[in-house]
C-alpha positions as CSV (number, residue, x, y, z in Angstrom):
1,M,152.9,114.3,131.4
2,K,151.3,114.4,127.6
3,K,150.3,110.5,128.0
4,K,148.4,111.2,131.1
5,V,146.3,114.2,129.6
6,I,145.5,111.8,126.8
7,T,144.3,109.3,129.3
8,T,142.4,111.9,131.4
9,L,140.8,113.3,128.2
10,L,140.1,109.6,127.0
11,V,138.1,108.8,130.4
12,V,136.1,112.1,130.3
13,A,135.1,111.4,126.8
14,L,133.9,107.9,127.8
15,G,132.0,109.4,130.5
16,V,130.3,112.0,128.6
17,A,129.5,109.2,126.1
18,S,128.1,107.1,128.7
19,L,125.5,109.9,129.8
20,T,124.8,110.9,126.3
21,G,123.8,107.2,125.8
22,C,121.8,106.8,129.0
23,G,119.7,110.3,128.4
24,S,119.4,109.7,124.0
25,T,117.5,106.4,123.8
26,K,114.8,108.4,122.0
27,A,117.2,110.1,119.8
28,E,119.0,106.5,118.9
29,T,115.5,105.3,118.2
30,T,114.9,108.2,115.8
31,S,118.1,107.5,114.0
32,E,117.4,103.8,113.6
33,T,114.0,104.8,112.1
34,K,115.5,107.3,109.8
35,A,118.0,104.7,108.8
36,T,115.3,102.2,108.3
37,A,113.5,104.9,106.1
38,E,116.4,105.4,104.3
39,T,116.9,101.8,103.5
40,T,113.0,101.7,102.6
41,T,113.4,104.6,100.1
42,E,116.3,102.9,98.4
43,T,114.6,99.7,98.2
44,D,111.4,101.6,96.9
45,T,113.9,103.2,94.0
46,A,115.6,100.1,93.3
47,T,111.6,98.6,92.8
48,A,111.3,101.1,90.2
49,E,114.2,99.9,88.1
50,V,113.7,96.0,88.4
51,S,110.3,94.1,88.2
52,A,109.7,92.3,91.5
53,N,108.2,88.7,91.6
54,V,105.2,90.1,93.8
55,T,102.6,92.9,93.4
56,T,103.5,96.2,95.7
57,E,100.0,96.1,96.8
58,T,100.4,92.6,98.6
59,V,103.5,93.8,100.2
60,T,101.7,96.8,101.5
61,Q,98.6,94.7,102.8
62,D,101.4,92.7,104.9
63,A,103.0,95.5,106.3
64,V,100.0,97.0,107.8
65,S,98.3,93.7,109.3
66,E,99.6,94.4,112.7
67,S,98.2,98.1,112.7
68,D,95.0,97.5,112.0
69,S,92.4,100.4,113.2
70,T,88.5,100.2,113.6
71,A,86.7,102.4,110.9
72,R,84.2,104.9,112.0
73,T,80.5,103.8,111.8
74,L,78.1,105.7,109.5
75,T,76.6,107.0,112.8
76,E,80.0,108.3,114.0
77,I,80.6,110.2,110.7
78,K,77.3,111.7,110.9
79,E,78.0,112.9,114.3
80,S,81.2,114.3,113.4
81,G,79.9,116.1,110.5
82,K,82.3,114.9,108.1
83,I,83.2,112.1,105.7
84,V,86.7,111.2,105.0
85,I,87.4,110.0,101.3
86,G,90.6,108.7,99.9
87,V,91.0,109.9,96.0
88,F,93.6,110.3,93.5
89,S,95.3,113.6,93.3
90,D,97.1,113.0,89.8
91,K,94.7,110.7,87.8
92,K,92.8,113.1,85.4
93,P,89.7,112.9,84.7
94,F,89.1,110.5,87.7
95,G,90.9,112.0,90.7
96,Y,92.7,115.1,90.5
97,V,93.3,118.6,91.8
98,D,92.5,121.7,89.6
99,E,94.3,124.7,89.3
100,N,92.5,126.3,92.0
101,G,93.4,123.5,94.4
102,A,90.2,121.8,94.3
103,F,89.7,118.0,94.0
104,Q,87.6,117.2,90.7
105,G,86.8,114.2,88.4
106,Y,84.3,111.4,88.0
107,D,85.3,109.7,91.4
108,V,85.0,113.1,93.5
109,Y,81.5,113.7,91.7
110,L,80.3,110.5,93.7
111,G,82.1,111.4,96.6
112,N,80.3,114.8,96.7
113,R,76.8,113.4,96.2
114,L,77.5,111.0,98.9
115,A,78.4,113.4,101.2
116,K,75.6,116.0,100.4
117,D,72.9,113.2,100.8
118,L,74.4,112.4,104.3
119,G,74.1,115.6,105.2
120,V,78.0,116.1,106.0
121,E,80.9,118.0,104.6
122,V,83.5,115.9,102.7
123,E,87.4,116.0,103.1
124,Y,89.4,114.4,100.4
125,V,92.8,112.9,101.2
126,P,95.0,111.9,98.4
127,V,96.2,108.5,98.1
128,E,98.5,106.5,95.7
129,A,97.6,103.1,94.1
130,A,99.6,100.9,96.2
131,S,98.1,102.7,99.4
132,R,94.5,102.3,99.1
133,V,94.0,99.0,101.1
134,E,96.2,100.7,103.7
135,Y,94.5,103.6,104.2
136,L,91.4,101.8,104.6
137,V,92.6,98.9,106.9
138,T,94.3,101.7,109.1
139,A,91.4,103.7,109.0
140,K,92.9,106.8,107.5
141,V,89.7,107.3,105.5
142,D,86.2,106.2,105.3
143,I,85.7,105.3,101.8
144,I,88.2,104.8,98.9
145,L,87.0,106.2,95.7
146,A,90.1,106.0,93.7
147,N,89.3,104.1,90.5
148,F,89.5,101.0,92.7
149,T,89.2,97.7,90.4
150,V,87.3,95.0,92.0
151,T,89.6,91.9,92.7
152,K,89.2,88.7,94.6
153,E,92.5,89.5,96.6
154,R,91.6,92.8,97.5
155,A,87.9,91.7,98.4
156,E,89.9,89.7,101.1
157,Q,91.1,92.8,102.4
158,V,88.2,95.4,102.2
159,D,84.5,95.5,101.3
160,F,83.5,96.5,98.0
161,A,80.2,98.2,97.5
162,L,78.2,98.0,94.1
163,P,80.2,99.1,91.0
164,Y,79.7,102.1,89.1
165,M,82.2,101.8,86.0
166,K,83.4,99.1,83.8
167,V,87.1,98.7,82.9
168,A,90.0,96.6,81.4
169,L,93.7,97.1,80.7
170,G,95.1,99.3,77.9
171,I,98.5,100.0,76.8
172,V,99.8,103.4,75.4
173,S,103.0,104.0,73.5
174,P,104.5,106.1,71.0
175,D,103.1,106.3,67.6
176,N,106.4,105.9,66.0
177,A,107.0,102.3,67.9
178,L,103.5,101.6,68.7
179,I,102.7,98.5,70.8
180,T,99.7,96.7,69.5
181,D,100.0,93.5,71.0
182,A,101.2,92.7,74.7
183,S,103.6,89.9,73.5
184,Q,105.7,92.7,71.7
185,L,106.8,94.0,75.3
186,N,108.8,90.7,75.9
187,G,112.3,91.8,76.5
188,K,111.0,95.2,76.7
189,T,110.4,97.6,79.6
190,L,106.7,98.5,80.6
191,I,106.1,101.2,83.0
192,V,103.2,100.5,85.7
193,S,102.3,102.2,89.0
194,K,102.8,100.0,92.0
195,G,99.6,98.2,93.4
196,T,97.5,98.2,90.2
197,T,95.7,95.5,88.3
198,A,98.4,96.1,85.6
199,E,101.1,95.5,87.7
200,T,99.5,92.1,88.9
201,Y,98.6,91.2,85.1
202,F,102.0,91.6,83.7
203,T,103.9,90.0,86.6
204,E,101.6,86.8,86.3
205,N,101.2,86.7,82.7
206,Y,104.4,88.2,81.0
207,P,107.5,87.4,83.1
208,D,109.7,88.6,80.2
209,V,108.5,91.9,80.6
210,T,110.4,94.3,82.6
211,L,108.2,96.5,85.1
212,L,109.5,99.9,85.5
213,K,107.1,100.9,88.8
214,F,106.2,104.1,90.1
215,D,104.1,105.3,93.2
216,Q,102.2,108.2,91.5
217,Y,100.5,108.1,88.0
218,S,102.3,111.3,87.3
219,E,105.7,110.0,87.7
220,A,104.9,107.1,85.6
221,Y,103.4,109.2,82.5
222,N,106.7,111.3,82.9
223,A,108.8,108.2,82.6
224,L,106.9,107.5,79.2
225,L,107.4,110.9,77.8
226,D,111.2,110.7,79.0
227,G,111.4,107.4,76.9
228,R,112.5,105.4,80.0
229,G,110.1,102.5,79.0
230,Q,108.4,101.3,75.7
231,A,105.0,101.8,76.6
232,L,102.6,102.4,79.7
233,S,99.8,100.1,80.8
234,T,96.8,101.0,83.4
235,D,93.0,101.1,82.9
236,N,92.1,101.5,79.4
237,T,89.9,104.5,80.3
238,E,93.1,106.3,81.8
239,V,95.4,105.6,79.0
240,L,93.0,106.8,76.4
241,A,92.4,110.1,78.3
242,W,96.0,110.7,78.6
243,A,96.7,109.8,74.5
244,I,94.0,112.1,73.8
245,E,95.6,115.1,75.5
246,N,99.4,113.7,74.8
247,K,100.0,114.1,71.0
248,G,102.3,111.5,69.3
249,Y,101.0,108.5,71.6
250,S,98.0,106.4,71.1
251,V,96.5,103.2,72.9
252,G,97.7,100.6,70.6
253,V,95.9,97.9,73.0
254,E,92.6,98.8,73.9
255,S,91.3,96.0,76.1
256,L,93.6,93.4,77.8
257,G,92.9,91.1,80.3
258,S,89.3,90.5,81.8
259,L,86.6,93.1,82.2
260,D,86.3,94.4,85.6
261,T,84.5,96.9,87.4
262,I,85.2,99.9,89.8
263,A,83.5,100.4,93.1
264,P,84.0,102.1,96.2
265,A,85.3,100.4,99.2
266,V,85.1,100.7,102.9
267,Q,86.9,98.8,105.6
268,K,86.3,95.0,106.0
269,G,83.0,94.7,108.3
270,N,81.9,98.4,108.0
271,K,78.4,97.0,107.2
272,E,76.6,100.2,108.4
273,L,78.6,102.3,106.0
274,L,78.7,100.0,103.0
275,D,74.7,99.3,103.1
276,Y,74.6,103.4,102.8
277,I,76.9,103.2,99.9
278,N,74.7,100.4,98.3
279,A,71.4,102.1,98.8
280,E,72.9,105.5,97.3
281,I,74.2,104.0,94.2
282,T,70.9,101.9,93.6
283,S,68.6,104.9,94.2
284,L,70.6,107.3,92.2
285,A,69.9,105.0,89.0
286,S,66.6,106.7,88.8
287,E,68.0,109.8,87.8
288,Q,70.7,108.6,85.7
289,F,73.6,110.1,88.1
290,F,76.5,108.3,86.7
291,H,75.9,109.1,83.1
292,A,75.5,112.7,84.2
293,A,78.6,112.4,85.8
294,Y,80.2,110.9,82.6
295,K,78.9,113.9,80.9
296,E,80.3,116.5,83.3
297,T,83.6,114.8,83.7
298,L,84.6,112.6,81.2
299,E,83.0,113.4,78.0
300,P,85.1,116.9,77.9
301,V,88.0,114.5,77.7
302,Y,87.2,111.8,75.8
303,G,84.8,113.5,73.2
304,D,83.6,110.9,70.6
305,A,86.9,108.6,71.3
306,A,84.6,106.8,74.0
307,D,81.0,105.2,74.2
308,P,79.6,106.1,77.6
309,E,77.5,102.8,77.6
310,N,80.9,100.7,77.3
311,L,82.0,102.5,80.7
312,V,79.0,103.6,82.8
313,V,77.4,101.3,85.3
314,E,74.0,102.2,86.7
315,G,72.4,101.0,90.2
316,G,75.4,98.5,90.4
317,I,74.0,96.6,87.5
318,V,76.6,95.6,84.9
319,E,75.2,95.0,81.4
């Protein structure tokens, strides 16, 4: 009798499982998706511990290649009454959120003007370094104004407008163990943000340096403060600003790699919007707009530590 009951229960259980399976394809897919997401998260965490052989941004570009969307034209943006711009939210003084929850910074200063002259409102969307290309390719934003360094590889994925800033790489480290040459980092750990030119540069030129990578700049700087790496590298304009506000740290390497430029970017082929931005940048030179932007957003941070003529680009002309 006991055996019969067990058999009956087993049949019922199998029947319920069968019915549940037929009616829960969506739930199973969700579970699989969740598992995949968890695996991805674990992989990202591991990436933050060990240097990868390829840059994070390249991986991101490949991942979004099958989900391309068409960007809005300038006409469509005007009709909607709003332009959507991707900026940093944790990269003071270029793009950050202040104590009142408002976006501020050098990049945001330009974004506000572009929207004003276009006669539309502006919506700022926070992005991370590694997601800038993706947000344009998938049309999540109309423009990227996130301290975006122009590179040949990125120009294959997006269209850059005229530049508005000059930049190189820099290295910041503790005063009591100051790094004054990149070669001193061989066999040591350097902190970088994913999808940045610093990640690419050190991956290609310093294979003996272990890269500790983070999605957000705030996480990267916290790692330096916690002593999880011997130094941090990103644009020299950024490490200089950070070192000024964090006693006990200095920029021992002020210029590394080539002199590059920062520029707005739009989705590849969005010529109408690109032409508008280029015309704006050219026109704004007559009022020395970017010098005014520097005075408003960067000078309060840099003080006498930086010369605006070494950073600012007017009218898209690099001198």
